[in-house]
C-alpha positions in Angstrom: 0.0 0.0 0.0 1.2 3.5 -0.8 1.9 5.6 2.2 3.7 8.5 0.6 3.7 10.0 -2.8 7.2 8.7 -3.5 5.9 5.1 -3.1 4.2 5.4 -6.5 7.5 4.7 -8.2 7.6 1.2 -6.8 3.8 0.4 -7.2 2.6 -1.9 -10.0 -1.0 -0.7 -9.8 -2.2 2.8 -9.3 -5.7 4.2 -8.7 -6.2 7.9 -9.4 -9.4 9.5 -8.2 -10.4 12.7 -10.1 -13.5 14.2 -8.5 -15.6 17.1 -9.8 -13.5 19.8 -8.0 -10.4 18.4 -9.7 -11.6 18.4 -13.3 -13.8 21.5 -13.3 -13.3 25.2 -12.7 -15.0 27.1 -9.9 -17.6 28.2 -12.5 -18.4 24.6 -13.3 -16.7 24.3 -16.7 -14.2 21.6 -17.5 -10.7 22.5 -16.6 -9.0 21.3 -19.8 -5.5 22.0 -18.4 -6.1 19.8 -15.3 -7.8 17.1 -17.5 -4.8 17.2 -19.9 -2.4 16.9 -17.0 -4.2 13.8 -15.6 -4.2 12.2 -19.1 -0.5 12.8 -19.5 0.3 11.3 -16.1 -1.9 8.3 -16.7 -0.2 7.7 -20.1 3.2 8.1 -18.5 2.4 5.6 -15.8 1.0 3.1 -18.3 4.1 3.4 -20.5 6.1 2.5 -17.4 4.2 -0.7 -17.2 1.9 0.2 -14.4 -1.8 -0.8 -14.3 -3.7 2.5 -14.0 -7.3 2.9 -13.0 -8.9 6.4 -13.3 -11.9 6.9 -11.0 -14.1 9.8 -11.8 -17.4 11.3 -10.7 -20.7 11.3 -12.5 -19.9 14.8 -13.6 -17.6 13.4 -16.3 -20.5 11.4 -17.7 -22.6 14.6 -17.8 -19.8 16.4 -19.6 -19.7 13.7 -22.3 -23.4 14.1 -22.8 -23.3 17.9 -23.0 -22.8 18.1 -26.8 -25.7 15.7 -27.3 -27.9 17.8 -25.0 -27.0 21.0 -26.8 -27.8 19.4 -30.1 -24.3 19.5 -31.4 -24.2 15.8 -32.2 
């Protein structure tokens, strides 16, 4: 079990939780820079051979449906 941030380097499996406050701005919009940073880190960990699980909130689901709800798809 990881006790400190530095332990991530020896872990073979990593779970990352990205809640609504992490992936959105205070105004409720997606924070593209934060999301991009998460994606880059997940990709880096996967390239290092680690199993990575990204856990998100239901807000991500809503974000994916937004274009449909706005009639953009």
